[in-house]
N, C-alpha and C positions, 0 to 999 in steps of 0.2 A: 351448485354452490349458491346459497341464498344471498339476498342483498345484505349489505352491511347496514345496520341500523344507523339512522342519521337523526340529527336534531335532538330536542329534549326528550321526545318519546323514545328515540333510539337509545339514548344514554340511560334512560330508566329501564328499558328492556334489557340492556347489557348488564346493568347493575343487578337487576332481578335474576338474570341467568347466573351471574357469578355467585349470588347468595344461595341460589338453589343447588348449584353444583360447582363449587369453587375449584375443585381439582380438574373437572372436565373443561371448565372455561380457561383455566391456566394452560392446560395442554393445548387447547385450540389456539390460544394466543401465541404460544411457543411454536406450534407447528406453522402458523402463518408467518411468524418472524423468520423461521428457518427455511422457508420456501423461496427460491429465487424469484424475483419479480422485476419488472421493468423499472429502471432508475428514472428519477425525475430530475431534470436538468438543474433547476435552481436550488433544489435541496442538495444536490451533489456539489455544486459550486460553493455553496455556503459551508457544507461539511468539510470540504478540502481546505478552504480558506481558514476556517476555524481550527481545524486540526493542525495546520502548519503554524498558525499563530500560537496555539497552546504549546506545541513542540518547541518553538523558538523561545517562548517565554520561560518554560520550565527549564530548558537547557541553559538558559542564561542565568536563572536565579538559583540553580543548584550551587551550594556553597563552593566557592573557589578554594578548595583545600590545597593551596599551593605546595606546602611542605610535603603532604602525603602524596600529591600528584607527582612531584619530582622524585620522591623515593620509589614510587611504583614504576616510574619510567626507568630509573637506574636499575631496578631489579629486573625488569623485563628485558632491557638491553643486555644485561649480564647473562640472563638465561639464554638469549639468542646466541650470544658469543660462545657460551659453553656448548651449545648444541651445533655450532658451526653454521648457523643460518642467519647471522647478522650481516645482511647485504645492503641495508638501507643507506649507510654512509657512502659506499662505493657508487650506488645508483644515483644518489643525490648529487654528489660532486661531479660524476660523469656527465649527467644531463645538464647540470648548471653551467658546464663549459660551453654549451651550445646555446647562445643567447636566444635565438628565435624559438628554439624548441622549449626551453624552460618557461619563457613568457607565455607561449601557447598553452603549456600545461597549467600554468597559474590561472589563466582565464578558463580553461577547461574545468579546473577544480572549483572555481568560483561560481560557475553558471550552469553547466550541463546537468548536474544532478537534479536541478529543479526543472529546467526546460524539458528534458527528455522524459522525466517522470510524469509531468503534466500532459505531455504529448501522448504518452502511452495510455494514460487514463482517458483522454478524449477519444482515442482510437477504440478503446474497449467500449466506451459508452455508445459510440456510433455503430461499430461493426459487431460487437459481441455483448449486447445488453443482458442476455441471460447469464453471462459469466462475470458481469461487471461487479456486482455486490460482493461475491465471494472473493474475487481477486483483489478488490479494494480492501476487504477485511484483512487479507494477508498483509497489505502495506501498513494498515493502521496498527495491527498487533506487532509487527516488526518494529515500528517506530516507538510504540509504547515500551517494548522490551528494552530498546536502546536507552530510553530515559532512566529506567531502573539501573542499567549499567553505569550511566554517567554519575548517578548518585552514590552507588555502592563502591565504585572503583574509579575514582578520579585519576586521570593519567595525563601527564604532560606530553605534547607532541615532540618528536625528535628535535625539531628546529629550536626548541626552547631549552634543551638540557645541556647542550655543549656547542659553542660556536666553533670549536676547533675540529669537531667531528662532523658537524652538519652545517650546511649553508641555509640560512633563512631566506628562501628565494623570494618571498613576498616583499621583505624589507630591501633586499639587494636590488631587485628589479622594479620596485615601486609599482606593483601591480594593483589595480583598482578592483574592489569587489570582494576580495577574500576576507574571511573572518579574522585573519591576522593582520590586515592592513590597518593603517592609521585611522581610517574612517570608521571601522567597525570593531576594532579590537576592544574598545572600551564598553561595548554593549553586548559582547559575546563572551561566554565562558571559554577561556583558552585551555582549560584543563579537562575537557570532555572529549577525549580522543578515542576512548574504548567504550563501545564498538564503533566501527566506521560505518555511518549510514550512507556515505557516498558509495561504498561497495554494496551494502545491503539493498539500497534502492536500485543501483545499476544492475545487480543480479536479478532483482525482481522484474525489471524492465526486460532484461535479456531472456529470461525464462518465459515470460508472458508472450513476447513477440515470437520467439522460437517455437513455442507450442501451438500458437494459433495462426501464425502467418503461413501462407501457401507459396510465397515468393522466395525462391532459393537464395538470392543474394541478400534479401532482407533478413532471412534467418541466419545467414553467416554473420552479418553485421550485429545481429542480436547477441551472438556468442562473443564477438570481438569486443563489444562495448564494455562489459564488466571486466574483461581481462585488461584492457587499456586503463580502466579506472584504477585497478590495483597498482599498475605501474605509476600512474600519476600521483596517487596519494603517497607513495614511497619516494618518488623523485622530488616532490615538492617539500619533503620532510614534514608533512602534516600528520603522518601516521606511521607507526610500525606496521610491518606487514601482518603481524599477528592481530592487529586491530581489524584487518579484513576478515580474519577467521571469526572474530567476535560478531561482525556484521552478518556473516553467513549463518551463524548459530541463531541469531535473532530472526533471520528470515525463515529458517527451518521451524522455529516456534510459530511464526505466522501461518505457515502452510498447515501445520498440525492443528492449530485452532480452527482454521477454515474447514479443514477436512472433518473435524469433529462436529462443527456447527451445522454444516450443510449436508453431511453424510456422504460426501464425494469430493474428490479433488476439484479445485476450481475450474480447471480446463476440461474436465469430463462432464460438466453440466451442459444442458442444452444451450445452443448458441443464442436462441431467441425465446422469449416468453410471450404469452398472449398479452395484448394490451388490457388495461384495467377494465374496459367495458366496450362492447361493440355498439354500433348505432342501433337505434330502435328499428330501423329499416331491416337490418340483418336479423334481428330477433323476430320481427313480424313475418319475415319470409319463410320461417320454419314451417314445413307442412304438418298440419295437425288434422287427423281424420276423426270421424265421428266415434265417440266412445273413448278417445284418448284423453289423458289428463289435460285439463285446460291450464295453460300458463300464460299469464298476461305478459305482453312484450316488455313492459317496464320492469318485470321481474328478472329479466336477463341482464346480468351485470358482467358476464364474461363468456368466452367461447365455450367453456366447459358446460354451462347451462344450456346453450344452444345444442350441443352434442347430446346431452341427456334427453332433451325433448325429442330430437330426431330418433334416438334409440327407442323411446317410448312409443313413438308413432309407428316405427317398423314392427315392434312387438304386437301392437294392436292390429295392424294389417295382417300379420301372420296368423 
């Protein structure tokens, strides 16, 4: 693999190559973009921060179609009752009767979806850099799909549709940090319940850790985490359980896009990728015999170049 052109001359060479063969240059750029590479820390930090900010902003500015959201909630609740799967009210009131349990679930709902997701991303970056970009793409596409759902299908959470059937656990127990609390309800769209990203992100975390971890008890916790999250979103009356199904569908879209883009499932990619460039010492240490192609050490920008030179040297000796 040749050096990437740099500086003004490099830019001119790249522009000239594109003019000479635009299709080939485009294919090369796409191939490079679709090849797993080692993530860069500051870029990833800025990307995740910007993505979460954009997600929160768009989620908040989506028109709060209260009337339509309430009608959709009534329709969904009636559908669940006809199908015999309307369990949210019983779970909500049952858990609310145990004060310490419902308070704990309120804080779980307000914090863990963010803390655990960031923790899994950091673990991926550190232990599985070759799979990081593809797995992160799953998360971004999942979140983007959810934003489309918030816009097209506004939905009120159960806690807002009927005080007789559901207990608003955030208001009753004055829990800090929830989007429904007094401190945040005015800056958050209360009618963006479908799909549930708490479940979508939790299942992403669970599948990622289960697929890549080798520690048995950690893999068990990875499967338990999304299951508990489903119980929490129902018990706190922040979602219908069908909202969880919507989150799973969004996650499936994320995996399909990542599979299409990288040509493999994220967890099947190599765990590690070569660093962008080895030291000149490594390049200079490549044995080159008489008659073999001369390659300047500064021309080696990655381990693949070093391997190509070694193969050329072996062919010459043979």
